[in-house]
VOPAGU-2260 file (C-alpha; in pm, 1 decimal, decimal comma):
REM VOPAGU-2260
SITE   aa  ch    i         X         Y         Z
SITE  MET   A    0   11518,1   14547,1    7673,3
SITE  LYS   A    1   11359,8   14764,1    7402,6
SITE  PHE   A    2   11345,9   14458,4    7175,8
SITE  LEU   A    3   11162,6   14263,5    7448,6
SITE  LYS   A    4   10908,9   14544,3    7489,9
SITE  ASN   A    5   10843,7   14555,5    7115,9
SITE  ILE   A    6   10797,8   14177,4    7096,8
SITE  LEU   A    7   10561,4   14177,8    7394,1
SITE  LEU   A    8   10360,5   14470,4    7254,3
SITE  THR   A    9   10328,7   14288,3    6922,5
SITE  VAL   A   10   10204,2   13973,7    7096,9
SITE  VAL   A   11    9951,5   14170,4    7305,5
SITE  LEU   A   12    9816,5   14356,2    7001,8
SITE  LEU   A   13    9794,2   14032,1    6802,8
SITE  VAL   A   14    9606,6   13851,8    7080,2
SITE  VAL   A   15    9364,3   14143,1    7128,2
SITE  SER   A   16    9307,4   14172,9    6753,2
SITE  ILE   A   17    9235,2   13801,7    6711,6
SITE  ALA   A   18    9010,4   13795,7    7017,5
SITE  LYS   A   19    8803,5   14094,0    6907,8
SITE  SER   A   20    8763,6   13982,2    6549,4
SITE  GLN   A   21    8709,0   13610,9    6613,5
SITE  ASN   A   22    8377,8   13489,9    6473,0
SITE  PHE   A   23    8263,7   13188,7    6672,5
SITE  LYS   A   24    8036,4   13009,7    6431,2
SITE  SER   A   25    7808,9   12718,8    6512,4
SITE  ASP   A   26    7964,3   12374,2    6506,3
SITE  LYS   A   27    7941,5   12233,9    6154,3
SITE  TYR   A   28    7953,8   11880,3    6292,4
SITE  THR   A   29    7660,6   11705,2    6456,0
SITE  ALA   A   30    7695,8   11476,7    6756,7
SITE  SER   A   31    7655,8   11179,4    6523,2
SITE  ASP   A   32    7931,4   11309,5    6295,9
SITE  VAL   A   33    8171,8   11333,7    6587,1
SITE  LYS   A   34    8074,2   10990,0    6713,7
SITE  GLU   A   35    8174,6   10839,6    6378,4
SITE  MET   A   36    8516,3   11011,1    6369,7
SITE  ASN   A   37    8833,6   10807,7    6394,6
SITE  THR   A   38    9112,6   10894,7    6639,0
SITE  LEU   A   39    9296,6   11128,1    6401,9
SITE  GLN   A   40    8977,2   11313,6    6312,1
SITE  LEU   A   41    8890,1   11350,8    6680,2
SITE  LEU   A   42    9238,0   11487,2    6746,1
SITE  GLN   A   43    9190,7   11747,9    6473,5
SITE  TYR   A   44    8841,1   11835,5    6596,1
SITE  ASP   A   45    8954,3   11874,1    6957,2
SITE  GLY   A   46    9269,4   12064,9    6859,8
SITE  LEU   A   47    9068,2   12324,5    6670,5
SITE  ASN   A   48    8825,1   12361,9    6960,7
SITE  ALA   A   49    9114,7   12401,0    7204,2
SITE  LEU   A   50    9259,1   12686,0    6994,7
SITE  ASN   A   51    8919,2   12849,6    6954,6
SITE  GLY   A   52    8867,9   12814,4    7328,8
SITE  VAL   A   53    9180,4   13023,0    7389,5
SITE  ALA   A   54    9052,7   13293,8    7154,2
SITE  TYR   A   55    8707,6   13279,8    7314,4
SITE  ALA   A   56    8857,2   13329,1    7660,8
SITE  TYR   A   57    9044,1   13638,7    7541,8
SITE  ALA   A   58    8738,7   13772,6    7358,2
SITE  LYS   A   59    8506,5   13732,1    7657,4
SITE  PRO   A   60    8595,9   14065,4    7829,5
SITE  PHE   A   61    8493,1   14253,4    7514,8
SITE  HIS   A   62    8142,9   14115,0    7562,3
SITE  TRP   A   63    8105,7   14159,7    7936,3
SITE  GLN   A   64    7763,1   14254,1    8062,1
SITE  LYS   A   65    7676,7   14461,5    8363,8
SITE  ARG   A   66    7695,0   14167,3    8602,3
SITE  ASP   A   67    8045,4   14083,3    8476,9
SITE  LEU   A   68    8159,3   14438,5    8549,4
SITE  TYR   A   69    8015,8   14405,2    8900,4
SITE  ARG   A   70    8216,5   14087,2    8950,4
SITE  ALA   A   71    8533,7   14254,8    8827,3
SITE  GLY   A   72    8467,5   14548,2    9057,5
SITE  ALA   A   73    8404,0   14321,8    9355,5
SITE  THR   A   74    8727,3   14133,1    9287,2
SITE  SER   A   75    8916,3   14463,0    9265,5
SITE  LEU   A   76    8775,2   14573,5    9600,1
SITE  LEU   A   77    8874,8   14243,8    9761,1
SITE  VAL   A   78    9228,5   14258,4    9625,0
SITE  SER   A   79    9264,3   14624,2    9721,7
SITE  GLY   A   80    9176,4   14536,0   10079,7
SITE  LEU   A   81    9419,4   14243,5   10087,6
SITE  TYR   A   82    9694,2   14457,3    9932,1
SITE  THR   A   83    9699,5   14671,9   10245,8
SITE  PHE   A   84    9818,0   14370,3   10444,4
SITE  ASP   A   85   10036,7   14205,9   10180,6
SITE  ASN   A   86   10359,7   14241,2   10376,8
SITE  GLU   A   87   10203,2   14117,4   10700,5
SITE  SER   A   88   10024,0   13823,6   10537,3
SITE  SER   A   89   10344,7   13723,7   10358,4
SITE  ASP   A   90   10536,6   13724,3   10686,2
SITE  TYR   A   91   10267,6   13505,7   10841,3
SITE  PHE   A   92   10270,2   13244,6   10564,0
SITE  ARG   A   93   10649,1   13230,6   10546,9
SITE  LYS   A   94   10666,9   13159,2   10918,7
SITE  GLN   A   95   10443,8   12854,3   10866,3
SITE  GLU   A   96   10673,2   12688,3   10610,8
SITE  LYS   A   97   10882,9   12493,9   10860,9
SITE  GLU   A   98   10568,5   12351,9   11020,0
SITE  VAL   A   99   10441,1   12209,3   10692,4
SITE  PRO   A  100   10542,7   11850,5   10602,8
SITE  GLU   A  101   10804,2   11842,0   10327,9
SITE  LEU   A  102   10588,4   11604,6   10125,0
SITE  ILE   A  103   10311,2   11863,6   10097,9
SITE  ARG   A  104   10554,3   12143,5   10010,6
SITE  ASP   A  105   10717,4   11931,6    9741,7
SITE  PHE   A  106   10380,7   11831,9    9598,2
SITE  GLY   A  107   10282,7   12198,1    9573,6
SITE  TRP   A  108   10597,1   12276,8    9377,1
SITE  TYR   A  109   10586,5   11979,9    9141,9
SITE  PHE   A  110   10212,5   11988,1    9069,8
SITE  GLY   A  111   10230,8   12353,0    8964,6
SITE  SER   A  112   10544,3   12307,4    8752,0
SITE  PRO   A  113   10468,7   12316,7    8376,5
SITE  GLN   A  114   10637,4   11989,3    8281,9
SITE  ASN   A  115   10448,1   11791,1    8546,4
SITE  ASN   A  116   10119,2   11973,5    8510,4
SITE  TYR   A  117   10109,8   11934,2    8134,6
SITE  GLY   A  118   10181,2   11564,2    8183,8
SITE  VAL   A  119    9864,9   11528,9    8392,9
SITE  THR   A  120    9664,3   11728,8    8140,4
SITE  ALA   A  121    9792,5   11526,3    7845,9
SITE  GLY   A  122    9716,7   11204,1    8030,4
SITE  VAL   A  123    9354,6   11302,8    8091,3
SITE  TYR   A  124    9301,6   11398,0    7727,6
SITE  ALA   A  125    9480,9   11088,4    7598,2
SITE  TYR   A  126    9246,6   10868,3    7802,7
SITE  GLY   A  127    8942,2   11040,7    7656,4
SITE  LEU   A  128    9082,0   11018,4    7305,1
SITE  VAL   A  129    9172,3   10649,2    7322,5
SITE  THR   A  130    8840,1   10550,5    7481,4
SITE  LYS   A  131    8647,6   10799,0    7263,6
SITE  ASP   A  132    8466,2   10914,9    7574,6
SITE  PRO   A  133    8320,0   11260,0    7495,9
SITE  ALA   A  134    8307,2   11367,6    7861,2
SITE  TRP   A  135    8674,3   11287,2    7926,3
SITE  ARG   A  136    8773,3   11440,2    7592,4
SITE  ARG   A  137    8595,8   11755,8    7692,2
SITE  THR   A  138    8774,9   11764,0    8026,2
SITE  GLY   A  139    9108,8   11718,1    7852,1
SITE  VAL   A  140    9038,6   11987,9    7594,1
SITE  LEU   A  141    8918,0   12218,4    7870,0
SITE  MET   A  142    9243,1   12165,6    8061,5
SITE  ILE   A  143    9465,5   12217,7    7756,8
SITE  SER   A  144    9282,9   12525,0    7626,0
SITE  SER   A  145    9250,8   12690,4    7968,2
SITE  ALA   A  146    9612,8   12621,0    8062,0
SITE  THR   A  147    9728,5   12766,2    7730,0
SITE  ALA   A  148    9517,1   13079,6    7765,1
SITE  GLY   A  149    9611,4   13130,0    8129,2
SITE  GLY   A  150    9977,4   13047,7    8068,1
SITE  ILE   A  151   10019,8   13304,5    7791,4
SITE  LEU   A  152    9833,8   13570,1    7987,4
SITE  GLN   A  153   10033,2   13516,4    8306,0
SITE  GLN   A  154   10362,3   13544,8    8118,3
SITE  ILE   A  155   10254,1   13874,1    7961,7
SITE  LEU   A  156   10132,1   14015,3    8293,8
SITE  LYS   A  157   10443,5   13894,2    8477,9
SITE  THR   A  158   10668,1   14079,3    8232,0
SITE  ILE   A  159   10459,8   14397,6    8224,3
SITE  THR   A  160   10415,5   14435,0    8600,8
SITE  GLY   A  161   10757,8   14317,1    8720,2
SITE  ARG   A  162   10641,3   14295,9    9080,3
SITE  ALA   A  163   10907,7   14212,8    9338,5
SITE  ARG   A  164   10868,5   13878,5    9512,9
SITE  PRO   A  165   10837,2   13878,0    9893,7
SITE  GLU   A  166   11168,1   13691,8    9923,0
SITE  THR   A  167   11353,3   13994,9    9780,4
SITE  GLY   A  168   11262,4   14192,9   10092,2
SITE  LEU   A  169   11163,2   14499,5    9887,5
SITE  GLY   A  170   10801,2   14502,3   10002,7
SITE  ARG   A  171   10464,6   14511,5    9832,0
SITE  HIS   A  172   10511,4   14846,2    9654,8
SITE  GLU   A  173   10815,8   14754,1    9443,5
SITE  PHE   A  174   10750,5   14711,8    9069,7
SITE  ARG   A  175   11009,6   14697,1    8791,5
SITE  PRO   A  176   10829,6   14644,2    8460,0
SITE  PHE   A  177   11020,4   14451,0    8191,7
SITE  SER   A  178   11310,6   14384,3    8427,0
SITE  GLY   A  179   11333,0   14020,0    8318,9
SITE  GLU   A  180   11480,1   13919,5    8656,2
SITE  SER   A  181   11333,0   13620,2    8837,7
SITE  GLY   A  182   11300,4   13823,5    9157,1
SITE  PHE   A  183   11050,4   14050,4    8983,3
SITE  GLY   A  184   10792,1   13799,9    8863,7
SITE  SER   A  185   10560,4   13787,5    9160,7
SITE  PHE   A  186   10237,7   13864,5    8975,1
SITE  PRO   A  187   10070,0   13653,2    8866,5
SITE  SER   A  188   10160,0   13315,0    9013,2
SITE  GLY   A  189   10229,4   13065,6    8735,3
SITE  HIS   A  190   10207,2   12770,4    8975,2
SITE  THR   A  191    9865,5   12890,6    9088,9
SITE  VAL   A  192    9736,7   12934,1    8734,3
SITE  LEU   A  193    9847,3   12589,5    8617,3
SITE  ALA   A  194    9762,1   12391,4    8930,5
SITE  PHE   A  195    9418,0   12537,5    8988,8
SITE  THR   A  196    9332,3   12535,2    8618,7
SITE  THR   A  197    9387,1   12158,7    8623,3
SITE  ALA   A  198    9191,1   12112,0    8944,7
SITE  TYR   A  199    8903,9   12342,8    8854,3
SITE  ALA   A  200    8864,0   12191,2    8507,6
SITE  LEU   A  201    8887,4   11834,4    8639,2
SITE  ALA   A  202    8630,2   11901,1    8912,0
SITE  LYS   A  203    8378,2   11994,6    8643,6
SITE  HIS   A  204    8385,1   11632,7    8527,9
SITE  PHE   A  205    8228,7   11513,2    8852,9
SITE  ASP   A  206    7886,6   11579,7    9005,2
SITE  ASN   A  207    7962,2   11465,5    9359,7
SITE  PRO   A  208    8023,8   11776,9    9575,4
SITE  TYR   A  209    8264,7   11589,9    9802,3
SITE  VAL   A  210    8477,2   11482,8    9507,4
SITE  LYS   A  211    8474,3   11838,8    9377,8
SITE  ALA   A  212    8577,0   11973,7    9717,5
SITE  GLY   A  213    8860,0   11721,6    9739,9
SITE  ILE   A  214    8992,4   11818,3    9396,0
SITE  TYR   A  215    8971,0   12189,9    9478,6
SITE  THR   A  216    9165,3   12125,1    9798,6
SITE  VAL   A  217    9443,2   11946,2    9611,5
SITE  GLY   A  218    9450,0   12227,0    9356,4
SITE  LEU   A  219    9502,2   12486,6    9629,9
SITE  ILE   A  220    9815,1   12319,4    9767,2
SITE  SER   A  221   10037,4   12474,5    9499,0
SITE  PRO   A  222    9908,9   12830,5    9551,7
SITE  VAL   A  223    9951,7   12808,7    9928,8
SITE  SER   A  224   10295,2   12648,9    9892,7
SITE  ARG   A  225   10406,4   12954,5    9696,9
SITE  LEU   A  226   10296,8   13172,4    9987,3
SITE  TRP   A  227   10492,9   12956,5   10230,4
SITE  SER   A  228   10808,3   12987,7   10021,0
SITE  GLY   A  229   10783,0   13365,8    9984,9
SITE  ALA   A  230   10755,1   13347,0    9607,3
SITE  HIS   A  231   10429,9   13543,8    9593,0
SITE  PHE   A  232   10216,4   13782,7    9792,9
SITE  LEU   A  233    9861,3   13690,3    9890,9
SITE  THR   A  234    9714,1   13932,5    9634,7
SITE  ASP   A  235    9919,4   13767,1    9359,2
SITE  VAL   A  236    9765,8   13431,6    9442,0
SITE  VAL   A  237    9410,4   13562,0    9485,1
SITE  LEU   A  238    9417,5   13745,2    9151,4
SITE  SER   A  239    9571,5   13440,1    8985,0
SITE  LEU   A  240    9283,9   13227,5    9115,8
SITE  ALA   A  241    9034,4   13481,6    8980,4
SITE  ILE   A  242    9203,2   13474,7    8639,6
SITE  THR   A  243    9202,4   13095,0    8644,0
SITE  ILE   A  244    8833,7   13060,4    8729,3
SITE  ALA   A  245    8731,8   13320,3    8469,7
SITE  THR   A  246    8942,0   13150,3    8201,9
SITE  VAL   A  247    8814,4   12798,1    8267,9
SITE  GLU   A  248    8454,3   12918,4    8281,3
SITE  ALA   A  249    8491,9   13101,4    7949,5
SITE  VAL   A  250    8648,0   12802,8    7771,9
SITE  ASP   A  251    8391,3   12563,8    7918,5
SITE  ARG   A  252    8108,1   12778,1    7788,8
SITE  TYR   A  253    8263,5   12774,2    7445,0
SITE  LEU   A  254    8287,3   12393,8    7452,6
SITE  ASP   A  255    7918,6   12382,3    7545,6
SITE  THR   A  256    7839,8   12529,5    7203,1
SITE  ARG   A  257    8018,0   12239,9    7029,3
SITE  ASN   A  258    7826,7   11923,2    6943,2
SITE  GLY   A  259    8088,7   11661,1    7020,6
SITE  TYR   A  260    8112,0   11668,1    7398,6
SITE  GLY   A  261    7804,7   11493,4    7530,7
SITE  VAL   A  262    7559,5   11636,0    7783,2
SITE  LYS   A  263    7545,9   12012,1    7834,4
SITE  ARG   A  264    7673,9   12156,9    8160,1
SITE  TYR   A  265    7498,7   12492,1    8134,3
SITE  GLY   A  266    7140,4   12403,5    8053,5
SITE  ARG   A  267    6961,4   12090,6    7940,5
SITE  GLY   A  268    7019,9   11853,9    7653,5
SITE  LYS   A  269    7330,9   11795,5    7444,8
SITE  THR   A  270    7617,5   12033,1    7382,6
SITE  GLY   A  271    7581,2   12271,8    7092,5
SITE  GLN   A  272    7352,0   12532,9    7250,5
SITE  ASP   A  273    7421,9   12854,5    7434,8
SITE  PRO   A  274    7518,1   12814,5    7804,3
SITE  GLN   A  275    7271,4   12944,8    8060,0
SITE  LYS   A  276    7393,2   12880,2    8413,0
SITE  PHE   A  277    7708,6   12904,0    8624,2
SITE  VAL   A  278    7904,4   12681,9    8859,3
SITE  PHE   A  279    8086,6   12957,8    9049,8
SITE  LYS   A  280    7875,0   13271,5    9059,7
SITE  LEU   A  281    7991,3   13602,9    9204,0
SITE  SER   A  282    7690,9   13831,1    9253,3
SITE  ALA   A  283    7748,8   14199,2    9312,5
SITE  THR   A  284    7533,0   14509,5    9318,3
SITE  SER   A  285    7591,4   14860,8    9443,1
SITE  HIS   A  286    7478,5   14742,7    9788,7
SITE  SER   A  287    7606,7   14385,6    9826,3
SITE  ILE   A  288    7859,4   14121,5    9721,2
SITE  GLY   A  289    7803,4   13745,3    9731,4
SITE  LEU   A  290    7976,3   13427,4    9613,2
SITE  THR   A  291    7771,0   13116,3    9535,0
SITE  LEU   A  292    7902,7   12770,9    9450,1
SITE  ASN   A  293    7645,3   12557,6    9267,6
SITE  PHE   A  294    7703,0   12182,9    9224,3
């Protein structure tokens, strides 16, 4: 157990050190340069951006502005309120499981499982790479980078917190850090992180609000299925969704500063400039809290 703690501490310190010291320079390639790249060169270009996207996501909290702190505070208030009813909400969701079609429950499990989820992600990127479509390549890189960043973070948090799952019957207050037992890995929800990362990143590829809504709905099946099965509390899922959205947004903003991914999403013109607008926007002041979804 002591060995595990030392390894985890080393990983955390390494990640924090890299994130804080990372210097995100301007893209040395122009859009024309990227357009002329062959498949292998594109693979190298996208691979480097995927790795830098992970580092950028981890570095983002060190550069939070006042509005970001408000968002974090608002999320904390929401989760604190939900935590009060974690046992009751878990009982409610678990009672619904038998009423849910088996097909939906199975989809929720399989879509959020790493081996299946990574298959979808790899397929999206492979399509963009083979067709040399910058928009689909960006979506694939966004999925890969965000899933990597979120996956590493959720494993670290799961080990550190050691929160008991609802199915253990120990209640919402039971935490056993570094226990290593499967029954004490409730927070965060790995299925939620992977499934909604894929959905949220994929939805960014489309402009139609109905298509976006449909993709978000599919992406939420895995998180809710974990509530039905008693694998996670409601607060575990809500915080996992918050982590997912923050991670994807951070990586997507990094990709907007690269020149090889077509039209900008956060401003006008081509990629390669600083992002200026949001898709999901949580506004919070000392007097109010609001969530806006801009298509």
